[in-house]
N, C-alpha and C positions, 0 to 999 in steps of 0.2 A: 480494345484498350480502355476506352472510356467506361465501358460497363465493368471492367475489372477494377478500375479506380473507384467507381461508385460502390462496388462490393467492399473494397478496402476501407473506405470511409464508414460504411455501414458497420463493418466488423469493429472498427475502432470505437465507434459510438456505443455499440453494444458492450464492448469491454469496459469502457469507462462507466457506463450506467450500472452495469452489474456489480462492479466493485463499489460504486457509490451506495449500493443498497445495504451495506454492512449494518448500519444502525437499525434497519428494518428487522433484521434477524437477532442482532445482539441485544438491543435494548429490552425486548420482552423477556429474554433469558435473565438479564440482570434484575429486572423488575420482580421476577418470581424467585429471586434470591438463590438461583441455582449456581453452583460454583463456576466461576469464569474459567479457571484453569482446566477443569474437566470439559467444559463446553469447547474450548479451543483445542484441547487434545482430540476430541471427536471431529471437530471441523477439519483439522489438518490430516488426521488419519484417514477420514473418508475421502478427502481430496487426493491423498496419495494413492488410495485404492483405485479411484477413477483414472488417475494419470497412469497407474500401472496397466490398466486396461488399454489405454492409448498406446503405451509402449509395446504391449503384446500384439496389438493390431498392426503396428508399424514394424513388428518383428525385430525390435531393437534389443540387443543384449544388455543385461543389467550390470555387466562387469565394469569396474572402475579401478584405476591404479591406487595403491596405498596413499600416494601423495594427494590425489584428487579426493579420496575419501576423507582425509584430514581437513581439506579446505571445505568440503561439503558439510562436515560437522560444524565448522565455524559459521558457515552460511545459515545452517539451521538455528544456531544460537542467536545470530544477529536478527534473523527473521522473527524468532520468538520474542526477543527483547523489544523489537519495534512494535509488535502487536501488543505486548504487555503495557508499554508506555502509552500507546494510543488509547487503550481501553481504560487505563488509569486516568488519562486526560478526559475521557468521557465523564468520569465521576466528578472531577475537579472543575471542569469547564462545562461545555455542552457538546453534544455530538457534532453539531454543525461547525462550531468554532474549532474544536479539536481536529476534525477532518480537514478543515481548511489550512490550519497551521501545519499539519503533517505534510501538506502538498508543497511545502517549501523545499523538499528534499532535492530537487534538481539544482537549486541555488547552492545548497550545501555541498553537493557533488562538485560543482564548479569551483567553490571556495577551497575544498580539500585538495582538489587536483592542482590548484594554483599554489597553495601554501606548502604542501608536502611533496608534490611530484613535479614542481617547478614548471608547470604549464603557465604560459603567459596569460595574464588576466586581460580580458577584452573590455572595450568601452561599453559594449552591450551588457556585459556581466555586471559592470558597475551600476548601470541604469537599472538592471534587474534587481540588484540588492536594494537600491533606493525604493523602488516600487514595493518590493516585498516587505521590507522593514516598516515602511509607512502603512502598509495594509495590516500588518500585525499590530502596530500601534493603535490603529483605528478599532481593531477588534477588542483592544484592551480598554477602550474608552466607554464611559457611561456618563452622559451629560457632558460636563466640561472637565471631568477628572479622569485619572488613570485608575481603573477599578478591577482589572482582570485579576483572577486568583494567581498570584505570582508562581506558586508551586505548580499549578496547572499549566501555565505557559512553559515553564522549564521542562516539565515532564513530557509535554507533547512535542516540544522541540527536540527532546532526547529521542523520542520515537522517530522523528524525521532524520536525526543524525544516524541512528542505527540502520535505518533503511538506506540512507546514502552510503554508509559503509558496506552494506550488503551489495549494492549496485557496483561500487568500486571494486570490491573483492571479485565479483563475477567477471568484471571486465579486465581485470589484471591477472587472473589466475591462469589464463591460457589453457582452458579446458579443451580436451579433445572430444569430450562427450557432447551429445546433442543438448539443446535447450530443454527438451522434454525430460531427459534423464537427470539433468541438473535440478530441474524443478521437482522431480519425483523425490530425489534424495533430500533436497531442502525440506520438503514437506514431511518426510519420514523423521528427520532429525528435529524438526520443529515440534512435531507431535510428541516425540520422545522427551523433549524439553518440558512440555506441559504435563506429560505423564509423571515425570520425576517431581515437578512442583506439586502436583495434586497429591502424590503419595506422601511427600514430606509434610504437606499441610493436612494430611489425613482426610482429604476430601473424598466424598463418595464417587465411585466410578459407575454406579448404577444409574441407568436412564429411567426416570420415574414413570414415563408413559409413552405410548406409541406416538402421541403428538409431538413430544420432545424429540424422539428419534427422527420423525419426519422433518422437524425444524432443523436438526443438525444436518440431515442429508441435503435439504434445500440450501442451507447456509454454505455448505462445502461446494455444492454443485454450482450455485448461482454466483457467489462472490469469489470463488477460487477457480473452479474448473472452466466454467463458461467464460469468465473474464480472461483467463490465461489462454484458452484455446482461440478465442476471437482475436486476442492480442497478437498471437503468433501469425495468424492469417493476415491481419491488418499490416503488420510489419513487412510481410512478404509482398503484399500487393501495393502498398503506398510508401513504404519506408518508415524508419523509426521516428523521424522528426515530426511529420504530420500526425502520426499515431500518438506521440507524446503530447502534442498540442491539443488534440481532441481529448486527451486524458484530463484536461482542465474541467471536463464535465463531472468528474468524480466528486470533488467537494461540493459542487453546485447541487448535485443530486442528494448528497448527504444533508446539506442544509435544508433543501426542500422537504425531505422526509422528516427531519427534526422539527421543522416549523409546522407542517401540516398534520403530522400524526402524533408528535410527542410534545407539542405546545411550546416549542422554543420561540422566544419573542423575536420577531424580525424587525430589528432596529435599523435606522439609517447608517449607523456606524458599522453594523454587520454587513449590510449591502455593499457599502463603499470599501470596507476592508476586504471582503471576498473578491471584489472586482480588481482592486489593486494587487492583491497577492497573485491572482490569475494572470494579470498583465505581466507582473514581474517574472513569474515562472515561464510564461510563453517567451518572453524576451531571452531568458536564460537558455531555453531550449533552442531558440533560433541562433543564439551566439555559439551554441555547442554543435551546430549542424555540420561543420567541416570534419569533426571527429567521428560523426556517425555512431555515437555511443548508443548501444542498445538499451532499451528500457527493460528493467527486470520485472518479475511478476508482482501482482498486487498483494496487501496484508490480509 
């Protein structure tokens, strides 16, 4: 039993770290001015192909009901919008700050469930809001003044909101399909969303070099397939709450990569802001424990 729990914790850490590596793959693509929509189209398409392989291995049918198909299309749109706003936030803020602000989504889930689905707000949730908002405020500080790019803050919080809506939709849709099948169709419709955007913007769909193709494959494999696969196993072995808490490593990894590889300045405000947001989110997850709400896949 102890060894199984250790495996579960290891899977949860791998899931969080692999998702936190998004800047490692995305920033070089943006620096080379390759279209973001085309890049994300290939990321989610390749991820869907990998997950399709898992479904074939598990011998799962791809059939879904018309009602489920409609909800899955909405999930694909929400997932795509969340990714869009996150990478827009990369441009307006920094990858480290944007990744940390995105991580407030569990708090937004708790707020939406309280305001719109009449779930009783808990004292821990109020504490969570206090720590999270204080953390976001610290990220916004420079010296003694408020200096964050306001549009960047709004955009990144929008990404967190779309991801929170994605999670709520997953949990309230009463799917009969497996998590793998839901994830597969979400990726298919998300890739379709980016394909439509790329075609409307008349972006090229040609991959310029084998190195770009390799980057897309690694991008999809590491930040999506590995992250989701280890997430599933972690939830099975240790449960959704410990897995979600270890997910706090995601923005920490993103910040470390941004600081060490992409020259983001590590300020005191950034350190304390990240810590307070992580504390707030962990409190929110602990407050949510009795509901055993499952964590959805990463962006």
